[in-house]
N, C-alpha and C positions, 0 to 999 in steps of 0.2 A: 364574297357578296357587300359585304361593308366598309371596308379600308379600302379596297381596290378604286368603286366608284369615287368614294371620297378621294384617294388619290389621283383619281381623273380631273378632276372638278379643280383642285387645286393647282394643278402645275399643266394642264392642257388652257388652252388661248379660249378666248371666247367665242372667237370665229376662227375658221380653220378652210384654208384653198380647197374647195374642192377636185377630185382627181377622178378624171372619167379612163374605164380603161376599154376604149373600142373593142380590142381583141384579148383573148384570153392568155393568158402565158402556156408554153409547153406542157411545162406538167399538170399545169390544167384541163389543158385541151386532149392530153393522155390520160388525164384520168376519166376526165369525161367518155372516152372511146371503151377505156376498161369498162367502166361504172353501164354505161347502155347495153353494150354486150353481154355484160352478165346479169343485166335484168331480164334483157331480151330473152338470153339463155339460161331461164332463174331454173329451168330443173337440171340443166346440165350444172348450174352451179351449185345447187344443194348437193347433186349426187357425188360431184368434186368434193365436196367440204365433208359430204358423210363418209367417205372412201379415205381421205386423210384423218379423219377423226377414227376409223378403226383402224388404219396404220400405226397412231399414235398410239391408242390402248393396246395391239399389240409389239410396238417394240417398247411400251413402258415395262418390260419384263427385262428390257436390256440396262435401266435405269437401275445401277446401284442402290440398295437401301443404306442409311446410316444414322447410329442414334446421334449423337455429337462427332465433329471432327475432334484430332487430338490438338492440344494447345500448341499457341505460337510462342509459347515461351522457351528458352534456350535448353533448359536443366533437362536429365536423361536420369530413371529411378532405376536403380539393377536391387531387385528383390532374390534376398539369398535364402531358399529353404534346402537344407541339409537333410540327410536322414533321419528322421525323427527319433530316434537312441544317440543323436549324435550330440559332444558336449558344445558347451558354449568356448571350449579352448579352441576345438577343431571347426568350427565357424570363424573364429579368429585368425586362424593361421588360412584357412582357403581366402578369405577377403585380404590378407595384407598380401597374399600372391599375387592376388588379380590386380590390387593397386599398383604393388613392383610392373607388372608384366606389362598393362595396358595405359594405365592413368598416370604416371610419374613421369614428366618428360615431353607428355605428348602434345604437339602444339596446338591441336584443337580446343585445349581443356583447358578454362580458368582456372578454375579448381573445383574441391571436391572434398566429403565428407563422408564417415561410413559411421555405422550405428550396429554397434555387436550385442546379440540377444534382443533388441527392439528395434523398430521402426523411427523415423526421424519425426518430431514435432512438426505439426500441422502447421505450415509456412503459404498455403492456400488453403482457400475453401474447398475445392473440390479434391484435394489431397485426401488418398486410401491409409488411414492410420491401421496397421498389423497390431495385433496381442503378441506380448513379447513372448519370448521362444529360446529356452537355448540354443536352438538348431538353426532361429530366424537370424537374419541380417538385412541391412539395407543400407544400399551406397546412394548416396544423391551427389548429382555429377553435372556441373552447370558449366555448360560449354560458350564459346567466344562467340556463337551465330546458332540462326537458325541453320544456313548451310553447313556450318561446323557439325551440328548433331544430326543431321541426315546423312554424316561422312562416317562421324564415328559410332553411332547404331549397331549398321550392320558388322563393323569392325570387332566390335567387343560382342555380339552373337556369335561371328565366326570363333574368335577367342574361346570363349566361355560352352562351346558344342567339342573343340578340338580338345581343350586343355583342362577341362573340369566335366569328366565324364561323372554320370552319377550324382550330381549336384544340381539341382532345380533352382535354376536362376534366369530369370527372367527379365527384359532389358525394357523399357517403357518410356514414354514420353508423360507429362503431365497431361492430366485429360480436363477438358472443358465441362463437361457434364457428369453427373453423378459419377463415382468411382467405381468401374468394373471388375479393375486389373484387364485378367485374360482375356479376349473379346468373346469367346466361342466356351459357353459351357452348358453343362448339364447338370441334371442332382438326379442322383440312383437313388432312392430309400426305399426301404422295408423292414419288417419287423426284426428281425433276424443278421447279424453283424457280419456272420462268416459268409452268407450268404450276400449280403450287398456288397462285401469284397469282392466275391466272384464275379457277381453280375457288373461291378464296374470296371474291373479288368478284361470282360469280354466287350463291354460299351468300348471300353479305351480302345480294345483290337478293331472293333468295327470303325469305327472313326478315322482312325491314322491309315488307314489304304486310301482316304484323299488325301493326294499330294499339296493342296494348297493349304493344309495344316502343317502344324509344327507337332514333335511328340507330345501327347496326351500327357499332362500330370493328375495329380489327384492332392486335394487338400488333407486329407487322412487315410491311410491303407496300409502302414507299413508294422508288423507286430515288432515288439521290443523285446530282447532278450531280458529276463529278470530273473535275480536269487530269491529262491522263496525260502524266508525260516518259519518253517512249523516247530513250535514250541511245544515242548512235551509237560501240559499243563498238570499231569497228575506226578511228575518229577518237580516242576517247580513249584510248586503249593507246596507240598516237603519239606524242600530247603529253604522257602518263606520268600520265594522271587516270584514277581506279577509281573504283566506282560507289559505295564509301564513301566517300568523299571529297564528292560530287554529293551524296549522303542528307543528310550533314554541316550544307553550306553551305545545304540547303533548308530543312533543320528550323533552325537559326538564324536565318535569315530570316522563317519562319512562325510554326514554335513557339516559339524563342528559346532561346538559351544562357546558361547561368550562368557569370558572368565573376567574381564574386567575393562575397563573404560580409560581411555587418555584424551587429554584436552589438547585440541588445534584450535589455536586460537577461540572463537566463541564455541566451536562445535565440539561433543562425546564422541569420539570415534571408537567403536567396539573392538575389543581383542577377541580372535575369536581362536581356538585352539583344535585343532582336530590331527588326525594322522598323517604322513606322508602321503604323496599321489601313490606310490609304488604299492604300499601296504593297504592303502583304501583299496584297489583293484585287485587284493589277493583272496581269494578266500578263507584261506588259512587263517588271515587276521584277525577274521570275524570267529572264525571256528575257536581260534585259542584266546579271545577276549574273555575275560577274567571278569566275574559278576559277584559282588559282595554276598552271603547267606546271612541269613539270620543268624547265625552263631558268630558272625565274623569272619569267618572263613572264604575264600574265592573259589570258585570255581570256573571253567572253561564254559564257552556255550555252546558249546556240543555237546556236552553233557545231560541238558535238557531241550535240543535242540536238534533236527533235523535240516539238511540245506538240501535246494535240488532248484535246479535250471528250469524254466519255462518260458513262453510266449506269451504276452498280452498286447493291447491295444493301448499305446500312449496318451490316443487322442481319440473320441470320439464325437465326431459334426451330431447333431440332431436338430431336425428342423418338424416342430411340432410334435415333439417328443419322440419322434422316429429317427434313426441310425439313418443319417444321409451324406454319401461321399460325393462330393463335385467335382466330374472330371474336365479339367479343364486344359484349352488350348488356342495356342498363337497361332497367327497366321504367316504365310509365306508369300510374300510379294505385297501388290498393290491391292487385292479383294478385300472386299469389306465384309464383318459378319454374318449379315443377312444373307449375302450372297450366298455364301459357305452353306448356312445353316438349311436354306431351299434347297441346296443339292443332297444333302446329308436326310433329309425328310423322309422319302422314301425305304429307306435303308434301318432309319431310327424308327419308324413305325411297323417296319415287320418285325423289329425288336422288341417293342413296346406288346407287339400281339403275342409275342411268345413268353412273357412273363407272366411267374408263377402270381396266384392270387395274393394282393396285398403288396405286392411291389411295385414301382412306380419311375420311368424315367419323365422329367421336364425338363422342356429348356430355358436356360438361365444364360446370365452374361449380359450381351449389349442387346441383345435380339428383346427380352424381358425387359430390361430398362427403357427402351425405345416402344415398348408397348405399351408399359406404365405410365410414361410421359405422353404417349400421344391417348392414351383414353379419357382425360379432362376435357381434352379439345374434342374428340368424336363426341364426348358427352352434352356439348353445350352447342354441336353444329344444328341439329333441330329448332334451338329455340333461336338461335342467328336466323336458319333458313327461313322462320315463322314470322317474326321480325322484321325482316327483309321484305318477303311477301306481302305484308300488311302495309308497308309504307308504300310499295311500289303500285298498290292498289286504290291507295290514296291520291296516288299522283297520277295513274294510270287511267282508272276508275274503267277497267274491262278487263277480262279473264282473257279475252286474245291478244290483248296487245301484252299482257305480262306475261304472256306463253313466248310472245315473240322474243322478250327481253330477256326471259331464262332461259330461253335454246341457246343464247349464243353464249352464255356462263361457262358451260361445259368444255367449249370449243377452244376454249384457252391451252387445253392439254394437246396439242397441237404444236403451240410453240414451246411449250415447257420440253417436252420430248425431245422434240428437234434441237431444243440448245442441250439438255443434260446428256443426250447418249454423245453427241463428238467431244464436248468439254470434257466428258469423264467425271462431271460435278455428280456428287451423290446426293439423293434425295433425301433429308432427314429430316430434324425438330425445326431448324431453321429454314430449309428451302420449303416445307408445309407452310408455315405463316406467311410466306412471300407466296405461295398461290394462294392462302384464302385472300389476302391484298388485292391479287388480280382478280380476280371473282368481282369484288367491289367494283376496281377500275373498269371492267366489260361492261356490268350492268349501268354502271355511270354515264358510260357513252352510248350506250344502247337506248337509254330513257331519254337521253338529249335529243339523238337521231331520230326516235319514235315520235314525241313531244313537236318537235321540228315540222314533222312531216305531217300530223294534224292540225297544228294550226295555220300552215299553209291550205290546206283541205276547208279550213273552217275559214278562212279569208276567199274561199271561191274557187281555187286553184283544181284544174283538174287531178286526179289521183294520182296519174302517172306521171306528167310534170312538177307534181308534189314532191314524189319519190325522188326523182331525178335531180328536182333544185334544193331541197332539204341534206341530201348527201352530198351535193358541188357545196352548201354552203356551210356545213360544220365539217367536212372535210378539213380544211385548214386547221383551225382548231383541235380537232382530235388528233392529227398527223403531229402537229407541232406540240402536244401536250405528252404525246407518245414518246417523239423524238428528245424531250427534256427528259422525263423518268428515265430512259434508255440510256443517254447519255453521261446522266447523273449515278446509274450503276457499275458504270466502267471503273472508277475507280478503287469500290471493294470489290471487282470479281476475283482477284487474284489475292483477298485473304481469305487464310483457311478457315476463319468461322463463316464470316458473310457471303464468301465467295459463291454455295449453289445455291443463295436465294436471291443474288443477282443475275445468274444463271437462267433461273428457272422465271425469273419476271421478264429478265430483258424479251427470253423467246417467248412468253406468254403475252407481255405489251407488244409486239409486234407483227405478231400471227392474228392477236384478238382485233389490232387497229382494221388489217387487211380484211377479216369477219363482219366487223363492225360496219364494212364503209361498200362489202360487195355482198359477201353473205346476205346481210340484215334485209338489206332494199331487195333482192330477189326472193327472200321468204317473205317481206310482206308482199310483195306482188301474189305470191304464189297463192297465200293464207287468204286473201281479199279477194283472189279471181280479176286483178285488175289487167284490163287489158290494151296494150299501147293504140293509141288513135293513130289512124291511119296518117295522118297531117304531121302527126309528131315524126314516122317512120318517113315520109316523103322529106322534112326539114331536115330528119339526120342524113340522109342521104346526099342531100343539096350542099350541106357542110360538110361531108366530108373532103371535096377537094381541097375548100380553101384552108379546111384544117392540116391536111398534106401539105399545103406550100408554107402555110408557117412553119 
């Protein structure tokens, strides 16, 4: 509105040769025929558009939902979760065997690094840092390209499934949005740990029946066998031995105790003494462990303590102070998490209905994060609509014209669905932003056309003629704007992140342009009960042979 006129005044000559077009071009003539027909058969145009809109709503169920797409970086992350009673040595051995079998010498892999007992340091913002545990490890694999990453991932999954039975190893690319790990997750919670474990196992069996899900896993659920030392306090006190003395002796034997330090350059290294590995894993070593008494003599630990094995939970995750197990599952094929969650919803609801009082199952993972991200957008939509309606009322100064403009905006869904379904692009966070931008484009075009019609009517034009002339007059700038926007979106249509938004906007812009130029004039004529003058009908019939000759 400011720079373009200034640019025209500066560049264009003061006088320009007038060009007269006695005959319209083929495209203009064809558009005029279609426009006159759609306005003349306005009820048919409105009904056809309504049917297309109803079909698009029905077809919206075929559009897959997605939170954020996977990253377009070449890294793959392998999360290792061994049974929770595994030692860090076992974790190391399995990861080393995996490296030798799958990574060393692989032509698609540039380099890799493994982290035993902990995860890698955060090297991108959306990286999911896991807590350190002896049974946990992580391998970061950098492939040579995105294509190489797509080849390596299924090969690693097959190897892990066939040769690492009993180990929960999950291969995943980096995530662009908030990290969620396995995409399909449910939280099973309740007051009693054992009941929660049983319900989680039942629920895992329920969802594992879906062929689109990989084998479910748990963030915790495995009891660990422990050796319980019950101190006979009466005997211990008689001999002058305290529980602290017994704990220190056990820690020194099993975990080790620092006895001195040695200097390595500028650092002091602790020297830890403990029993040999064979002795540490033997119960007889602990039973025969000598404890000094108050009289200076030594007695074995078995003289003042009983030993027994039992099971306990090494890890218990709580949510709102309630024991909660997260049942997690990966996806098989190109299906998206929201699609699988919707398929599971009837069986999940039936399972929830049978839960004991105080126990619950909640949807987590990608679906929950998607809802959390879309919530702030939905919260400002009413304010956005109010501001838009206020601005449009100031411009149009009529509730009837406001209705005509607003009626066009939802019809962009026709093009959105028509573009997303055949392309396979999902409707996610980024695509929703594109749809919101599309609404603004359609409303802008509708306002331009309505204002042009009212301006011609104010100049004394017949309303029917004003509708036809205004639409013809605005057809070229609206069509060129739509073409420019659609062509500009093509380069990013194949991008992982921006592709869904590009497809949604291209389909919506193309369909919205046709709706603005054909449906809106028909709706305008119908709403204001405008009749075609007989002279106009006779002129149109007289012009038909001329247009046919062209």
